[in-house]
N, C-alpha and C positions, 0 to 999 in steps of 0.2 A: 579466830575461833579456837585455835589450839590453846591459847592462853586461858580462855574461859573454861575449856574442858579441863585443863590442868588444875585450875582453882577448884573446880567442882570435885575433881578426884582427890585433891588434897583435903578438902573438907571431909570427904568420905573416909580417907585414911586416918584422920584425926579422931573420928568417932568410933572406929572399929575396936580399939583395945578396951574401951570403957563401956560401950553401949552393947545392948543385946542384939540379937540377929535382926536383920531387916524384915519388917512386916511385909508379907507378900500380899496383903489386902484380900479380905475374904471374897469380894465380888470377882476378883480375878481367878481365885482358886476353885470356886464352885462352878460346875458346868451350867450353862444356860440351856434353855429348851432346844436350841439348835446344835448343841454340842460343841460350841466354839470357845468356851471359857477354859480356864485352868482347872486342874484336878484337885479336888478336896477329898483327902483320904486320911486314914488313920495315922500314916507316917507324918503328914504335915502337922496334925494335931499334936503328936508327940514331939515334933520338932519345936513347936512353939512353947512346949512345956519344958524343954531342956534348958540347961543353963547356958549362959553366954559362952561362946567359944571364940577363940582368937585365930586369926589367919596364921596358918603354919608357916607360910612363906612370905614374910613382909617384903622381901625384895621384889615380888610381883608388882606391888603398888608402885615402887619406884620405876619399874620397867614400863608400866602403863603410862605413868606420868611423863617419862622421857619420850615414849612413843608419840604421845599426843602433841608434843612440841617439835618433834623431829621432822625433817623434810625428806621426802622420798621422791625418786625420779619419776615414779608412776603410781597410779592407784593400785595396780596389781602387786607391786612391791609393798605398798602399805597394807593391802589385804593379807599378804603372806605374813608380814610382821604381826598383824593383829591376831591372826589365827594361832601363831606360835605362842604369843603371850597368853591368850585365852586357854590354849591347850595345856599350858603349865599350871593354870589356875583351876580348870575343870578337868577332872580325870575322865574324859570321854573318848570313845573310840573314833568318832567322826566329828569333824568340824568343817563347815563349808559356808560359802557365801553364794547365794543364788540370785540370778536376775530374772525378773518376770517379763515375758514378752507375749505378744498376741500371735496366735497361730492362725494366719489368714487362710490357710488351706483347709481348715476344718470348719464345719458348720456349728451352729449353736447347739447346746445340749442342756438337759434339765439337771440341775444340781441344787440341793437343799430346797426342793420344792419350787424352784423358779428357773427360767431359762437364762443361761449365762453364756458369754462368749468363751470359746476355747482359748486357753493360754498355755504358755510353756514356761518351764523353769530351766535356765541354763546355769550350769555350775561354773562360776567364775574363778573360784579358788577353793581348795579343799585340803584337809589333813585327814587321811584315811589310814587306819590300821587294818581295815578289811578291804581286800582287793576286789571283792564282789560288788562294791558300791560304785556308782557312776564316776567316771573319771572327769578331770577338769576339761571343760569345753563341751561335754556331753549335754544333751538337751532332751527333756521329756515333758510329759503332760503335767501341768500344775494341778489340775482338778483331782480332788480326793487325796490330797496330801496334807501333811501338817502345815507346810508352808502356805497352803492356800488359805488357811484360817488366819495366819498372820497378815497375809496380803489383803484379804477381804476386810478384816476388822481394823487394820493398821494399829494393832495393839500387840504387846508381847504375849507369848503362849508358853506355858510351863506344864508339861505332863511328866510328873515324877515317876508314875508307874502306869504304862499304857494298858497293862492287863487288868487294872482296876477301873478303867474308864470305858463305859459302855459304847461310846461312839468310836473312839480311836482304836480300840482293840479289834474292830471289824474292818479297818482300812486295809486295803491290799498292801500298801507300803509298809505297814507294821510288820507283817510276816515276811515280806520280800526282803526288807533290809534289817530285820531283827531289831526293831526299835522298842526298847523298854523304857528309855528316858528320852525326853526331848525338851529343849529350851530354844526359843527363837524370838528374835526381835525384828521389827521392820526397819528397813533402811529408807528413810523418808527425805525427799528433797526439801529444800527450804520453802517451796511453794505447795507442799502437801502431797505431791505425787510420790508413788511408791517405786523405788528402784528395785527392791528385792528383799531378801531376808538374810540375817546373820544367825546361823543355827549351830547347835551342838546336840549330838544324840549318841546314845550308848545302848547296847543290848540289855544292860542291867538297870533296874530302877535306881534312882538317886533321891536322897532326902536333902532338899535344899536347906534344911535346918542346919546341916553341917557346913553349908556354904551360903550364908545369908546374904552376902553382897554380890552373888553371881549375876542376878538380873540387872542391878545397877551397873555392874562392870560391863555387861554386854551392851547396855544402852549407851554408856559413855563411849565404848569402842565403836558402836554403830554411828554415833554422831561424828566421831573422828573420821571414820571411813567415808561417810557421805560427803564430808567437807572436801576430801581429796577427790572423790568421784566427781562432785559438782565442778570443782576447780579444773579437773582434767577435761571434763566435757565442755566446759566453757572455753578452755584453752583450745580444744579441738574445734569447737564451733567458730571461735575467733579466727583460728588458722584457716579453717574452711572458708569462712567469710572473706578473709584476706586473699586466699587463693582464688575464690570465686570472683572477688573484686578485681584481682590482677588479671584473671582470665577474661573477665568482662571488659576490662580496659584494653587488653590485648586484642580481643575480638572487635572492640569498638575502633581501635586503631586500624585493624585489618579491614573492617567494613568501610571506614572512612577512606583508607587508601584505595580499596577496590572501587568505592563510589567515585572518588576523585579520578581514578583511572578510567572508569566507565564514562564519567562526564567528559574527560578529555577525548575519549574515543568517539562519543556522540558529537562533541563539538567538531572533531575532525571530520566525521561523516557529514555532519550538518553543513560544514563549509565546503566539503569536497563534492557535495551533490551537484549533479549537472542541472537539476531542476531547481527552480526558485522555491524557497520555503519561507513562509510567513506565519508567525505566531502572534495572535492578538488576544488581549484580555478584554474584560467587560468595560474597562475604562477607556478603551480605544487606543491603547498603546501597542505598538508593533515592534516585533523583532524580526530581522531578515537575515538570511545567509548571503554569502558573496554572490551566488548565482542570481538571487533576486535583485541585488544591486546591479549586477551586470546586465540584467534584462532592462534596467532603467524603467521600471514600472511606474508611470507617472502617478497613478492613484495611491501607490504605496511608498512613494519616495519620501513622504513625510511620516513622522512618527506619531501623528495624532489624527484621529478620524474626523475631527471638526474641520480641519483644513480641507480634507477631501470633500466633505459635504458642501462646504462653501464653494469650492471650485466647480463641483457638479451643477450647482445652481446657476453658475455663470455660463459654462459651456460643457458639453458632454465630455466625459473622461473614459467611460466604458460603454461599449456597444454589444449587442448580442451577435451571434455568429452570422446573422444576415445583414449586419451593419446598421441596425436600428438602435438609437440611444436606449440605454438600460437604466431604469429607475434605480435610485440608491437602494431601496428596500428589496430589489431583486438581485443585487450584487451577491456573488457567492459567499462573501464574508458574512453578510447579514443573514443569509439563509442558514449558514452553519451555526451562527450564534443563536438562531431560533430553534436549533435542534435537528436540522436536516443533516443527513449523511450523504455527501456527494462523493460516492466511491463507485468504482466499476462503471457499470452502464449509466449510473446517475451523475457521473462527472459532466460538467457543463463546458461549453465552448463560448468564449467571449473575445472581444477585441478591446485592446487598451493602447493608449498613447505612450510612446517612449519619450525620453528627454529630447530626442531629435525630432519629435513631432510626427513620427511614423506610427501607423497602426500595426500592432503586433497581434497575431492570432494566438490565443492561449487556451490550453485545456486545463481546467481547474478542478481539482478534487480536494475534499476537505472533510473534517470530522470534528465534532465538539469535544472540548476537554471538560471532564467532570471532576468535582471535588469529592470528598469522602461521603458527603450527604447526597451524592448523585445529582447535584445541581450544576448547571453549566456555568463555568467561570472563565471560559476562553474558547479559542478555536485554533486549529492548525490547518493551513492550506498549502497545497503543492501546486505550483504553476509550471506547466511545461510549454515551452515555446514551440508551437506547431505551425509557425508562419510558413516555413518552407513546405511542410507537408500539405497545409491547406492550399498553398499556391499550386502544388503539384496536383492535388485533387481537383482544383478548379480547372487547371489546364487539361487534366484527363477528361473531366466532364465536357469541356469545350471540344476536345478532340472527338469524343464519342458523339457529341451533337453534330459536329461537322461530318463525321464518318457516316452517321445515319442519314444526314442530309445528302451526302454524296451517293449513298446507296439508293436513296429514293430518286434523286435526279438522274443518276446513271441508269437505273432500271427503266425509268420512263423514257430517257433519251434513247436507250437501246431498243426498247419495245416499240416506240413510235415508228422509226424507219423499218423495223422488221415487220410490223403489221402492214405497212404500205407495200413492202416487197412481197410479202406473202399474198396480199390481195392481187397484185399484178400477176404473180406466178399462177395463182388459181384461175385468173381470167384467161391467161394464155393457154392453160391446160384445157379449159372448156372449149376455147376456140379451136384448138388442135383436135380435140375429140370430135367436134362436129365436122371438121374437114376430113378426118380419117373415115368417118362413117358415111360420107357422101362422095367418095372418090370414084373415078371411072378407071377402066383398064389401062388407058393411055397414061395415067398419072402414077403408075407403080413406082417409077424411079424417084418421084418427088415424095411419095409416101414413105419410102425407106428413110429419107432424111428427116421427115416429120416425126417418125417413130423415135429416132434418136433424140430429137428435140424434146419429145414427151418424156423420155427417160431422164434426160438432164433436168428438166423441170421438176420431175418427181423427187429427184435427189435434192434439188434446191429447196423444195417444199419441206422435206424432212429436216434439212439443216436449219431452216428458218424456225420450224416447230421446236427444235432443240434449243436454239438461241432464245426463243420466246419463253421456254420453260426456265432457262437460266435467269432471264430477266425477272420472271415471276418469283423465282426463289429469292433473288436479291430484294425485291419489294417486300416479300413476306418476312424475311429476316429483319429488315428495317422496321417493319411494323411491330414485330415481336419485341425488338430491343426497346422500342418507345412505348410499348403497351397499347398500340393502336390497331392490333389485328382484330378485326371484327368477326363475330360469329352470329349468324342468323339462325337462332334456335327454333326448332319446330319438331313436331312428332313425325318420324319417318321410319321406313322399313329398311333395316340394315341388310337384310337378304336381297332386297331389290337393288340397293346401291351396289352391292358386290356383283350381282348378275350383270348390271349395266356396264360396269368397268371391265369385267372379264370379256364381255362381248365386244366392247370397243377395242381391247387389246388383241383379240382374235382377228378382227378386221385389219388392224394396223400391222400385225405380224403374221400374215398368212404363212402357213407351213409350220408354225410352232404349235405344240400341243399344250393346251391349258385345261386341266381337268378341274371341274368345279363340283363339289359335293353340296348341292343347294339345300337349303332348309325346306321342310315340307309345309311350313306355315309362316305367317308373318312374325318378324322379330322387331317389335316396336322399340325405338329409342328416342330420346329427346336430344336433338343435336342439329348441327349444320350439315345438311346432306352434301353440299358441294365440297366443304372442307374434308369431310370423312371420305368422300370419293377420291379426293386428292391423296389421302393417306393410303388407301387401297391401291391406287394407281402407282404410287411411288414404290410400295412393296413389290407389286407385280412387275414393274419396269426393271427394278434391280434384279429380281429373280431371272427374268429373261435375258438381261444384259450380261450377267456374270455366269451364265451356264451355257453349255454348248447348244447349238440349234437343234441337235438330235435328241436332247433331253427334255422331258416333260416338266411342267410346273404344276404343283397341286395347290388348290385353294379350298379352304373349308370354313364353314360358318357354323358354330355350335353355341349352345347355351349352357351355362353352368351356374346353378343357383340363381342369383339375381343379376347375372352379367351375361353378355354375349362376347364370344371370342372369335376373332377373324385370324386365320393362320395362312401364311403363304410359304410353301416349301419348295426349295430348288435342289438341284444336284450339281451345284457349282463347286468351286475349290474349298469353300468353307473359310472360317476365320479362327485365328488363334485366340486363346483366353485374353491376352493383352489387347488384341484388336477389338474384341467384343466389348471391353470396358470403354472404348473411345468412340465407337461408331455413332453415338448419339450427340457427339460434340460438333460445334460449328466448324466448318471448313476441314473436317477430318476425312482423309481418304486412306484406306489401307494400302500399305506399300506392297508392291509385287502382285497385286490383284489386277488381272487384265480383263478387258471387255472381250467376251467370247462370242457375243452375238449383238448385232446392231452397232451403234456408234455413239461417241460422246462419253467422256469420263464423268463430267459434272464438276460442281464446285465443292462438293462435300457438305451441302446444306439440306438435302432432302430429308434424311432421317431426323435431323435436329428439328426441322419444321414439323415432321410427323409426330414426334414426341410431344412438342408443345401443343399441337392441336388436340391430341388425345388427352393430355393432362388437363387442358382447359375444359374438356368435356367430362372431367372427373374419372377418367380411365387411366390405364397404365400400359406400357409397352415392354417388350422383352424379346429375347431370341435364344435359340439353342443351336450351336454350330460345332461341328467337329472337322478339323482340317482334313481335306480330301474326301469328305462325305456329304458336303452340302450344308445348307443353313435353313433354319425354320424361324421366320419372323412372325410375331403375333402382337395383337393389341386387344385389350378388353374394354368394354364400355358398360355402364349400368343400364339395365333395362328400364323402359318407361314404366313408372309406377302408376297405379290406378288414379292417384290424386293429381297426376300431371295432365294438362289439357291436350290430349292427343285426338 
């Protein structure tokens, strides 16, 4: 490009001494309706009429020619050299090169009758003899400036005398920067885009007739500058691309290294897992970790599903948790490949043969693998060997079954002899009672012995009743554990149930004060009267047993909204907060709590049975106790609704 510019400028230099001044073309000198053309005035007319003049400084031509072929380290140095050469040719106070940019922080505005985007003009290089003008690097609005016309039209603009131009004499920049003369040419990229403008301006008007080659000189220098600018930008872009490519390559290497490291970590985790891990694709190919191989899973010991299906047709390879052969389509691997997620509570238990021919209990969880189109292309399954756990669970279940069976048998075996013994004691009591009521005066010595026998029999009866209750509790616990505790539900009066139990306890514990606050009307509930009486009796027995014989026991029956509440209060030693949390558990007995009245500590089953009975009636139990101040036990039951068959 430099060579072409040099030849063009040489042609210009050859014609200057002999030819007249350069024709500034009338269409460029006359203003158009929008005020964007050159100035056509009297001075220009006189300039065309003047005689040819010769350039006073021919060495400027040589400088320009040399500049166009010279190499500069950067475009800024080329700009500086260009302005210096033009400055010696044009006697102007200010020369500058401006770059046009878009001001993204500003909104659109109306200019020349249409809406335009806001743009800026940045001073890239300048030669100023007026310090009030913008400095190099400063940036201002492009709109309503001389340079805006050059930028919009992409054509040179020559204003020889701004005071004679109706449009430019009104521009704010004319007065602000004292512009009397202006000449500017666009800096155009090879693709037609505008980089900016190359401009010269002076406070005083200039007649270009005295400098006819000024415009062509400016255009030659502009082409020279844009070649440097483009080359530098391309070099910068190339370097940026090379840098970006290098950074991308580095990042790719880093990503590959991280991915390889991650893969190695995952492989290590994959192999170190204690559970068997199997990955399967839609073609039936398997990958397994070491734990899966160690489990020796027969159905997955081969790497192809066809072999597995063939084997399953011959003999079972997989069973459900109950030991029933599992159809191939029900295997976890096929369920996951169909889209099921076997995780958490959805995980399944199966049995599978090992290479040694043993059945292994496995807990299998799995999830599908999806591709980018969210289509299933595989599955991953985790196998956990739970053989030992399953064996322990089965052993525990068997022990529980045997324990329940023992409770049932022991209870009946205890209760049978006790019932017989109790019957005999009661028969002896009745016989003694008849003998004592029919005695004569001569038999007083014998009567004293018989009275002692009666006392001993009464105590034996009491002990037998206590043992009978223990046996009954064992039977009830056994039934509760097996879900066989039966309730005979019917409509009954809760107030009447409580009155009967209180009266029975008063007869059995003569001398104890049991205060009952009876309800004034029926309180109908739907329940098993015998079992609910058992709850009231247990509450009342405990209150009497764990309080002094001189202390009274309070019983109350109240209704609250749609429920009935039965409360038994004592003045015993009370319970600590920790003990209150445990009293409803099976076989729990509070430490340090002594029986203060009556006999028998019990097995710690009564309150647990009470809680179960009440809950099976849809009610709830509770207590309030303060150590040293006694306890208050209560339970609530729903009242019988109108729709219930009472």
